[in-house]
C-alpha atoms as one frame of an Amber mdcrd trajectory, in Angstrom:
protein
  53.418   6.782  99.065  51.945   3.744 101.386  48.545   2.988  99.472  47.779
  -0.361 101.158  44.851   1.193 102.867  43.185   0.759  99.372  42.908  -3.189
  99.914  41.886  -2.361 103.876  38.371  -3.253 105.305  36.062  -0.066 104.589
  35.258   0.631 108.192  38.712   0.130 109.485  40.827   3.419 110.666  43.633
   2.254 108.471  40.966   2.804 105.641  39.845   6.176 106.887  43.368   7.251
 107.596  43.982   6.516 103.876  41.065   8.368 102.398  42.329  11.284 104.395
  45.866  11.046 102.812  43.997  10.837  99.426  41.838  13.914 100.070  44.610
  16.032 100.679  46.637  15.213  97.939  43.819  15.464  95.147  43.131  18.809
  96.873  46.601  19.684  96.754  46.974  18.990  92.845  43.523  19.674  91.674
  43.546  22.504  89.044  39.639  23.249  90.135  39.082  22.418  94.124  35.245
  22.300  93.189  35.488  19.796  90.377  37.988  16.710  91.717  37.037  13.251
  90.271  35.722  10.974  92.300  37.070   7.606  91.998  34.097   5.790  94.325
  32.582   2.780  93.378  29.137   4.598  92.979  30.574   7.348  90.580  33.269
   5.664  88.810  34.918   8.757  87.784  31.857   9.954  86.100  31.101  12.649
  88.545  32.863  15.680  90.250  33.362  17.454  93.595  35.078  19.369  96.140
  37.100  17.312  98.852  34.386  16.868 101.832  32.546  15.075  98.464  35.127
  12.940  97.576  35.627  12.054 101.678  32.085  11.498 101.819  31.715   8.916
  98.863  35.020   7.285  99.725  34.091   6.523 103.039  30.199   5.274 101.712
  30.809   3.604  98.779  34.498   2.639  99.137  37.245   3.247  96.100  38.083
   1.399  93.102  41.070  -1.065  94.178  42.604  -1.045  90.607  43.025   2.609
  91.026  46.617   2.190  92.924  47.936   5.007  90.448  45.872   8.490  90.615
  46.749   9.496  87.159  43.763  11.431  87.383  44.276  13.132  90.576  47.944
  14.659  89.722  50.345  11.751  90.345  52.761  10.848  87.207  52.066   7.178
  85.430  54.528   4.903  87.027  54.678   0.793  86.639  55.027  -0.178  90.297
  53.429   1.587  93.017  54.172   1.026  96.598  51.892  -1.027  98.827  53.950
  -0.601 102.099  55.715  -3.672 103.661  57.962  -4.078 100.091  54.998  -4.887
  98.332  54.324  -3.567  94.976  51.620  -3.396  92.304  51.960  -3.174  88.597
  49.973  -0.091  87.258  47.154  -1.082  84.437  48.530   2.117  82.789  51.038
   1.524  80.122  54.353   2.957  81.051  56.062   4.184  77.542  59.471   2.822
  78.692  59.000  -0.847  79.403  55.888  -1.112  77.574  57.685  -1.237  74.274
  59.557  -4.211  74.430  58.852  -6.066  77.210  55.258  -6.242  76.867  55.406
  -7.117  73.442  57.913 -10.039  73.910  55.559 -11.321  76.305  52.947 -11.146
  73.692  55.162 -12.953  71.015  55.435 -15.898  73.808  51.698 -15.840  74.357
  50.543 -15.926  70.714  53.530 -18.266  69.209  51.352 -21.508  69.948  48.121
 -19.945  68.340  49.860 -18.985  65.038  51.806 -22.344  64.656  49.766 -22.905
  61.599  50.611 -19.929  59.924  54.029 -19.060  60.006  53.745 -15.819  57.735
  51.624 -14.387  60.273  53.585 -14.854  63.100  56.889 -13.729  60.942  55.053
 -11.039  60.084  54.502 -10.191  63.950  57.703 -10.812  64.628  59.129  -7.933
  62.035  56.848  -5.558  63.342  57.324  -6.028  66.913  61.487  -5.566  66.008
  61.227  -2.599  63.652  61.695   0.657  64.844  59.503   3.250  64.170  61.812
   5.080  62.384  65.846   5.087  61.683  67.414   5.450  65.020  63.896   5.128
  67.404  65.100   3.507  70.682  61.315   4.068  72.556  59.078   2.422  69.822
  58.559  -0.448  67.287  55.967  -0.397  64.934  54.156  -2.735  67.057  54.527
  -1.344  70.098  53.467   2.278  68.756  50.122   0.870  67.295  49.619  -0.710
  70.444  50.064   2.109  72.378  47.802   4.266  70.050  45.175   1.816  70.226
  45.065   2.192  74.179  44.824   5.581  73.660  42.144   5.550  71.120  39.637
   2.424  73.260  40.450   4.519  76.634  39.047   8.119  75.015  36.044   6.580
  72.625  37.701   7.868  69.421  35.885   7.216  66.015  37.802   5.297  63.446
  38.039   8.268  61.141  39.336  10.652  64.103  41.912   7.806  64.409  42.551
   7.837  60.829  43.248  11.711  60.659  46.069  11.189  63.848  47.699   8.787
  62.198  48.060  10.688  58.838  49.047  13.864  61.178  51.764  11.643  63.131
  53.595  10.390  59.362  53.381  13.902  58.413  55.248  14.534  62.000  57.583
  12.249  62.534  60.853  11.568  60.249  59.980  10.525  56.340  61.138   6.672
  56.734  58.619   5.778  59.666  56.573   2.854  59.084  53.606   3.941  61.016
  50.221   2.482  59.480  48.664   5.317  57.577  45.050   4.004  58.265  42.954
   2.308  60.735  42.248  -0.389  58.464  45.945  -1.231  58.385  46.820  -0.572
  62.356  43.361  -3.081  62.626  45.139  -5.564  60.274  48.764  -5.655  62.211
  46.183  -6.409  65.819  44.872  -9.111  64.501  48.278 -11.493  64.372  47.549
 -10.712  68.445  44.661 -12.468  69.136  42.156  -9.735  68.174  40.975 -11.052
  65.395  37.203 -12.685  64.657  35.750 -15.622  62.730  32.946 -14.814  60.041
  30.669 -18.081  59.963  28.175 -18.242  56.987  24.800 -19.297  58.504  21.211
 -20.459  56.743  18.826 -17.902  56.477  16.198 -19.954  58.247  18.519 -20.532
  61.186  18.794 -24.388  60.664  22.741 -24.828  60.558  26.205 -22.694  60.297
  27.984 -23.882  57.288  31.000 -25.361  59.420  32.825 -28.464  59.779  31.017
 -31.212  58.121  28.639 -27.876  56.237  31.736 -25.897  55.341  31.401 -26.796
  51.490  27.923 -26.441  51.275  26.398 -24.115  48.983  22.764 -24.781  50.153
  21.046 -25.825  53.551  20.534 -29.268  53.849  17.557 -28.986  56.025  15.352
 -26.562  54.155  17.581 -26.216  50.876  17.421 -22.471  50.681  21.053 -21.204
  49.455  23.475 -19.620  51.526  24.061 -16.564  49.306  21.287 -13.535  48.583
  23.378 -13.142  45.155  26.128 -14.310  43.637  28.951 -14.248  46.078  26.673
 -12.430  49.069  25.872 -14.047  52.081  22.676 -14.529  53.205  23.292 -14.240
  56.958  26.540 -14.229  58.899  27.854 -15.126  62.961  30.708 -13.169  64.118
  32.791 -15.415  66.676  35.616 -14.028  68.652  37.690 -16.882  69.888  37.556
 -16.907  73.435  41.049 -19.483  74.434  43.523 -16.751  73.000  42.328 -13.997
  74.925  42.203 -16.053  78.009  45.711 -16.853  77.418  46.709 -13.135  77.183
  44.654 -12.265  80.275  46.956 -14.922  82.186  50.015 -13.174  80.475  49.700
 -10.008  82.528  50.878 -10.469  86.065  48.278  -8.404  87.243  45.192 -10.038
  86.053  46.633 -13.624  86.530  46.747 -12.460  90.253  43.233 -10.914  90.133
  41.611 -14.093  88.526  42.436 -16.187  92.047  40.916 -13.447  94.298  37.739
 -15.749  94.722  40.311 -18.117  96.528  43.196 -16.486  98.259  42.185 -12.651
  99.180  38.136 -12.999  99.341  36.823 -12.358 103.213  34.864 -15.401 104.490
  32.394 -13.962 107.076  29.045 -16.010 105.977  27.874 -13.129 103.596  27.106
 -13.080 100.254  29.052 -10.584  98.660  30.352 -12.533  95.249  29.548 -15.823
  93.796  32.211 -17.326  95.746  30.073 -17.468  98.483  27.248 -18.900  97.229
  25.840 -22.663  97.651  26.451 -23.441  94.105  30.154 -22.507  94.051  30.694
 -24.742  96.872  28.776 -27.903  95.345  30.886 -27.676  92.247  34.135 -27.506
  94.241  32.805 -30.701  96.140  31.203 -32.486  93.216  34.408 -31.967  90.988
  37.098 -31.499  93.235  40.040 -31.606  90.529  38.100 -28.492  89.085  37.540
 -26.929  92.087  41.125 -27.324  93.782  42.858 -25.431  90.952  42.016 -21.508
  91.928  43.050 -20.370  88.449  39.856 -22.656  86.772  37.300 -20.139  85.272
  33.809 -19.936  86.322  32.183 -18.023  83.664  28.781 -16.290  83.130  26.973
 -16.003  79.710  24.651 -12.928  79.002  22.910 -12.423  75.810  19.676 -10.320
  74.727  18.523  -8.775  71.357  19.089  -5.193  70.653  18.328  -2.610  67.651
  21.463  -1.190  66.221  19.924   1.587  64.723  17.459   2.533  67.388  13.989
   2.951  64.943  11.435   0.264  65.712  10.510   0.158  62.311  13.645  -1.365
  61.096  13.270  -5.161  62.176  17.312  -5.779  62.378  18.333  -7.214  65.390
  21.687  -7.862  67.210  22.377 -10.479  69.727  25.645  -9.764  71.588  26.800
 -12.564  73.592  28.940 -11.439  76.354  31.144 -13.565  78.895  31.741 -12.459
  82.504  34.304 -13.868  84.592  33.417 -14.508  88.233  36.979 -15.503  89.215
  37.782 -11.790  89.632  36.874  -9.034  92.307  33.263  -7.762  92.254  34.892
  -4.563  91.820  36.498  -5.565  88.601  34.398  -8.538  87.150  31.700  -6.220
  86.140  33.995  -3.804  84.467  33.651  -3.155  80.489  37.557  -4.528  80.077
  36.553  -7.683  81.537  33.496  -8.469  80.091  34.258 -10.614  76.898  32.342
 -10.160  73.779  32.630 -13.628  72.231  30.078 -13.930  69.682  27.405 -11.009
  67.539  24.462 -12.791  65.995  22.551 -10.445  63.539  19.462 -10.673  61.180
  16.229  -9.402  60.318  14.715 -11.755  62.644  15.671 -12.627  66.053  17.600
 -16.345  66.445  14.318 -17.477  69.205  14.465 -21.052  70.279  17.720 -21.672
  67.261  20.064 -19.689  69.361  21.918 -22.827  70.232  22.411 -23.250  66.263
  24.730 -20.137  66.826  26.314 -20.606  69.740  27.869 -23.921  68.191  31.665
 -22.428  67.975  31.133 -21.229  71.939  29.647 -24.337  72.867  32.527 -26.322
  71.435  35.320 -23.892  73.151  33.956 -24.172  76.368  33.111 -28.227  76.258
  37.120 -28.432  75.337  37.968 -26.025  78.150  35.965 -28.356  80.852  36.925
 -31.929  79.482  40.530 -31.327  78.496  41.493 -27.874  79.020  44.410 -25.944
  77.718  47.951 -25.191  78.459  48.685 -21.224  79.655  51.330 -19.221  81.166
  50.754 -17.629  84.127  52.494 -14.047  84.002  52.314 -14.189  88.365  53.523
 -17.641  89.096  55.744 -17.770  86.009  54.487 -21.026  85.284  52.593 -22.885
  82.655  49.422 -24.400  83.804  46.284 -26.607  82.226  43.506 -24.072  82.261
  39.829 -25.595  82.678  36.694 -23.652  82.493  33.162 -23.931  83.131  29.827
 -22.150  82.449  28.615 -20.924  85.839  25.521 -19.609  84.914  23.688 -17.376
  82.960  22.675 -13.877  83.424  19.385 -12.475  80.995  15.733 -11.806  81.389
  12.946 -14.317  81.696  12.384 -14.584  77.530  16.137 -14.791  76.617  16.014
 -17.298  79.745  13.425 -19.407  77.717  15.674 -18.780  74.432  18.911 -20.020
  76.088  17.049 -22.863  78.048  14.464 -24.559  75.830  12.016 -24.440  78.828
   8.711 -22.719  77.930   7.913 -19.628  79.846   4.607 -18.904  78.288   1.371
 -19.865  79.042  -0.086 -21.400  82.501   2.868 -23.186  83.322   5.763 -20.716
  82.948   7.257 -20.933  86.211  10.313 -23.010  85.904  10.680 -23.691  89.610
   6.756 -24.777  90.130   6.650 -26.465  86.770   3.449 -28.396  87.185   2.763
 -26.784  90.368   2.224 -22.946  89.033  -0.811 -21.299  90.119  -1.747 -19.439
  87.596  -5.279 -17.193  87.149  -6.624 -16.013  83.789  -7.652 -12.628  83.275
 -10.646 -12.816  80.934 -11.015  -9.383  79.543  -7.179  -8.846  78.858  -6.771
 -12.471  77.996  -3.543 -12.890  80.062  -2.032 -15.234  82.624  -1.135 -13.974
  85.993   1.051 -15.595  88.938  -0.400 -15.078  92.377   1.343 -18.427  93.987
   4.456 -16.639  95.222   3.545 -16.180  98.904   3.768 -19.848  99.307   7.878
 -19.810  99.437   7.788 -17.387 102.151   7.805 -18.755 105.957   4.590 -20.427
 107.527   4.420 -17.536 109.673   5.008 -14.692 107.742   2.739 -11.779 107.708
   1.947 -11.504 104.122   0.647 -14.957 103.869  -2.551 -13.525 106.061  -3.185
 -10.178 103.538  -5.814 -10.758 101.153  -6.527  -7.466  99.604  -3.022  -6.932
  98.752  -3.030  -9.907  96.818  -5.792 -12.269  95.602  -8.400 -12.010  98.457
  -7.301 -14.968 100.346  -4.928 -16.401 102.885  -2.121 -18.188 101.150  -1.618
 -21.883 103.389   0.182 -23.657 100.355   3.709 -24.983 100.889   6.130 -24.466
  98.081   8.354 -27.134  96.639  11.480 -27.649  98.446   9.565 -25.649 101.179
  12.054 -26.406 104.090  15.376 -25.335 101.490  13.772 -22.350 101.139  12.651
 -21.516 104.342  16.102 -22.704 105.912  17.531 -19.535 103.035  15.217 -17.139
 104.206
């Protein structure tokens, strides 16, 4: 079936014809024609409807372009999907016959360099990837079976307990000589060797330092003299770091993901409309100022996002967790904000939020980002079948205003809280509630804008001021 229409312009005749073909296919294979899963970008498989609803949503919102194998609408999973003109697309769904050996061999090539300093772990990984699930089994090895099961666990949101129960049942169903792990804990230990591990770093209870590098052997903080332990062998504070470089290597080892990571340069529509960060002046400025970085399309541009949350859901419990997430802007807009590509890099927990001391906890991540920017790492490209030097940069941050102050070190409170206006910030103090409000935002508008003359809707005065960098702002508007 020709599915090239998925990547066509949403307003083209080719796309409309493709939607009609898809709706007919879905209705034909549906068990309930009034409850068909909608793969549009608005519903994201979360809503159902009949054929008319499906057609309306796909024409209005567009289809998820990664959904090239219609397994939710009656099509059998297949690794190669026809896109027309003799082109094929490798589906993200794992095919049982090809995944078991080819995928694991691919992973072994990637992780060998990461495990050079740990030969025992690498030998165990090789053994698990070659050992058949049971005598005479030709489809699965011990490693590929666990990877397949864990993929299903993640897709369906199974709990660790339910996964352990499944493993126990499968062990009883399989021949007695099977080597399937019996518990979720054992399965997780196996997956740690292919890059799903983390570093547990001790921290000062007062957020002064991390006990790493030159402080690794100390039992007390050199700045505040507080012990790193609450009791004997019980740590006072811990931060979890999930190394990013091995995970970037694994992304590029996938042929599909490696191709998507160059979308911004080779597949992006250039019509002077702002659809993606690659269309922004900031992206172009980086290409101009750092041509060696910009000419390699595979170099990564990342966004960092963090904020505090209460893991227990009760305000009376003071514990907080700050997840630090990296977003990869090289990817097309329908993928870069998907959960699969939002990379959790750190977890900062404790009774008190880190506040302005968050830079202490970000040190391991910053070290890796500096290495990727200044030197880079050698990575295998699964799409072009070649090695190249991967570099990366922090393109921006995604956060609310208080978290912006913590990350940047800029004061976001008081009378001069605006990071754009700085000393020119216009502030009005409300005496009754003792709060500052900021009403000078109209000066960013063009000089002839109607809002500048409005009085009652704002502070009772017309706006005649000129903003900082007003010429640039007016050009953008």
